[in-house]
N, C-alpha and C positions, 0 to 999 in steps of 0.2 A: 223851434223844437224841428225833431225831426223823429225819424220812427224809432231812435236807439234811446229818447229823452222823454224824460215828461216832466211837467210843473207839480209842484209839491202842495196841491189846494191853493189856499189861496195866500199863502206865505210869498210865492212869487219865485222860491228855488228850486231852481234847477236840479234835476237827478239823473240818473241813468233808469232806463224804465223797468230795467232789471235789478235788486238789489240781491243784497246776502244776508241771509238770516243765522246769525249768531247762536243760537241754542245750541246745536251740538257739540259747539267747541269748548263751551264750558264743562265739559264733563262730568265723573260724577256726580250726582249731589242727590237726596234723600228729603222727605217727610215720612218721620219714623221709618219706616222700613219700604215703603211705597218710593220704587224708583222715580225721580224727576228730569235726569238724563237721557244721553244716548250711550252712555256706557263710554269705556276705557276709550282717551282720545292721545294723538301724539302732536304735544303742542308744536315742534317745531313745523310740521307738516300746515298744523291748522294757519300758522304766520305765513307759512310759502303760499297757501291758498286764497290768503287774505289779498296778498301782495300781487297774485297772479292775477285774481281779479280787478285790481287798481289797473294793471299792465295789460288787460284788456277793454277797458273802459269804466268798468263799474265803477258808480260813485257812492250809491248809497248802502250803506252799513246797519241793519239793525239790532239790535244785545239788548240786555234786562239784564239791571243789578243782580236778580236772587238767579241767575244761568251761570250756573257750578259757585252759586253763594259771592259772585264778584270774579270768579276767574274768564268769564268769556270777556268782560269789561278790558281787563287786564294782559289777556290774549291780543285784543283786538286796539291797544293802546300801543303793544309791542309792536305792533304787523305794520302798522301806521305811521308808527316814527318817522319825522323827518317829510311826512307828504298829508299830516293833518289836513291844511289848505285844499288839499283834492279831494277830498271825503267829507260826506257829508252823514253825520252822524246821531241815529235815532236808538235812546234806552227808555226805560222805561222802569216804575216805582211802585212802589203799594205793597210788595210782599215782604216781610222779615226774615231775616235771614241768618244764619252761625258760619263765618266763613272757617271759624278752626273744626268745626264738625263737620261741613257741608250741608247743615240741614237749614231746610223753608220751617221757623219757626212760628211763622202767623201772618197776620195782613193787618194791616195801618191805613186807617184812609184820614186822617189827620192832617190838617195843614202845616201842623209841626214836624211830623216825619216827613212829609212835603221835603219840604227847608232841610232836614238832615239825609234825604236820603239823594238830592241832588249834588248836596257836597261830597258826600262819598263820591257817588258815579265821576263826579269831576276829577276827584282824585284818581281814581283809579283810569279814568279814560287819560288821565293825564295830558287834558285840555281845559280849556278856558273856558268852553261853552257848549251846551249840549243842541244840534240844531232843530232835533224834534223830541219832544221827552211827554212819554205817552203814560196813561196811568192803566197799570196792569190789573187792574178789579173792576174786570167785566160786570159785575152788577151788583156793583156800589151804588145804594138809592140815588136817584136824580137829584134830592134834595140835598142831601149832603156832598155829593159829587159837586153841587153849585158853589160851594163853600170855597172851592177851591179853588173856583177860578182866580178871585182878588190875589192872592198868592201866586197863582201864576204867572197873570199880569203882572204883577209888580220883579219877579227873576226874569220877565222878558223885558223889563224897563233898566234890569241892574244890569243885561248882557249876559247874563247865565245861561239862559236858553234862547232860543231865536222863534219857536214856536211849543204848541203842546197840541197832542190828540190825546184819544183815548182808545183802549185795545177793547173793542166789545163787539160780542156780536147780537147785541142786542139793541134793536130801532131805535127805542126811546131814547135810551143812553146817549146815542151818538147824535141824535136832533137835538139832545138838551144842550150839548156844548156845540154845535154847528149851528145853533139860534142863537146862545148869549155869550159865547167864549169869541172874544175881538182878535186873537191871535189864533186860535183852534184853527186845524190846517190839516187834519187826517184823522181817520179813523183806523186800525187796522183788524180786519175781521177773518175771520175763515172762510176761505174762498177759492173752491176747484171744481174742476171738470167733474168731479162726480160729487160735488157739496156746492149748490147755487148759493149764491146769498143777496138775490135783486132787492130784499126790504132795506139792506144797509146802505148796496150803493144806491138807490134810488137818494138816499138822505144824504149820500157825498154829491151826487148831481144837483139836489135842491140846495144845498149851502157851502156850493164850491169849496167839498174837501177832496183829497189823494182817497183812494181807497187802496191800501199795505194789504196785501195779499196773502195772509197767513196759512201757512200748510198747503201752497199752489201745488206742492207735487202730492197729496194728500202722504207725508210723513211716510215719504218711498214709493206708494203703491205704484205711482205713474213714473216712477224709473225704469220701471217692465222686470226689475231683477227678482220680485216675489213669487213665490207659488204657493199653492195648498198649503206644499210640505215643509216650506220655511218655516224656522223658529224663530226668534229673538231670546238672546240673553238676557239672562235676571239684574241686571244692573242695567237694561235699558226700559225706558219708560213704556215702549212698546210691547215690551217682552212679561210684564205685569200690569197693563193698562188699566188707568185710573177711569174711573165712572164716564169721564165726559170725553176720552179718545173713544171714537165709534168706528174706526179704519181697522183694529186690533184688537183680538180675544182669545182669552189664555196662551197669549205669548206666539199665536199666529195670524195673517192676515185674516181680515171677516172677510168671508165668502161672498156675501151680499155684494161688497165692494169690490172684490177679484173678478166679477159678473159682469161690474160696470166696467172695469177698466179692458177685460176682454172684450166686451161690446164697441169701443173706440176706438180701439188698438189702430185698425186697421184704416181710419180717416185720418187721427190723427198723425201717424204715418205717411200717410199716401205720398208728399212732396217731399220726400226724402228726411224730413225732421225723425231724430228718435224720437219714442214717446213722451219723453220729458218733454224733450222741447215742444211739441205738438200742445203739451199742456199747458205750457206759458204761452202758445199762441193766443190759447181759445180765451184766456183772460185778458192780454190785450183786444182782442177783436170785441170784450163786452165792453168795455169802456175806454177813451182816453186818458182815464183817471186812473185806473190799474198800474198797481206796481209791485208784482210779486215777489216776493223773496225766499227763494228755495234754502233750505238747509245746504252745509255741506261739512265733509272731513277733511276731503281731499283736495288734490289738484286737479285730477280729473274730472270730478265730479262739479267743480267751478266750470271749468274747460267747455263739459259739456251743456250746461246750462247757458252761461253767457252766451254760445253758439247760438242757441234761441232767437238773440237779436237781429243774428243775418236773414232770418224770415219772416220777422216781423210779428202782425197778428195772421191769425188764421182767415183764408179768404171766407167770406159769407155763405157760399152754399158746404164748405164743410163744416159751418157752426151751427147752421140748419141741420145738417146731418146729424151731427153730433147729439140734436137737442133731440130727433126723431128717434134715434137709437136707443138712447136713454129713455124714452117716453114709454118705452116696451117693456121697459124693466119695472 
């Protein structure tokens, strides 16, 4: 391994130290009137962006069946056509959805739905295997989730998935699969310089799991492009933020998080990195298990984020200074 690659937990699968998160390229979708996408997207630009990432050394691509109610998986398949063996694909299941209406319709944590969902994702992704298959129901009870492990191990034996993991911010959920799931290899959790996640990271260390970092740029706050006067569109999940989304409120960046960005900006950019690149370097400095998956909608965003690989982890003195500055707040 080198500074630009990591091992995906105990699977032995090598991935780029930076992945690409494909939520935003799913386009517009809703739960009732609640937007869950990031607004309108240009599919051709999305495909160009994914291919540019691949050209620059990105091998890890994370999506979910529900992003755009299947659209994100289909776009990823088009972008990786002819290059499937160069990529490590992660997707998720657990949310039911209607592709025709672009609506999230509910949740299903049953083993029967797991089998139907993996078959549907394989079709949309136009592939014969999923490298990392992740449960997308972060608060599913431990006992119910344990009942899925047998089916997941069968899917590994059948060659339909290579490994699996849980997208959850709850340490007890992560630990339960880390302890009992033979081919469990990753936890995807919210983790950024604005919202630390030491307990889940400790689970990853204890059970030899990858820490896949959702929201590493705080859904854009760490891009440096937002101010207190920024207003998000009504078809953007950040514009009408659901209760679980902390970083935005009433269609604007939350003031307390803008204050955190301002506090650490100079440190994160002090050695020539952009703010986003510094935020990604902070995550790599926290552990050699971290694989941040910043979202994107354009080639330029991918190029900036991949540029962080040239800098690598943030130096220890800068990590300590960021901790000191945030402690003041």
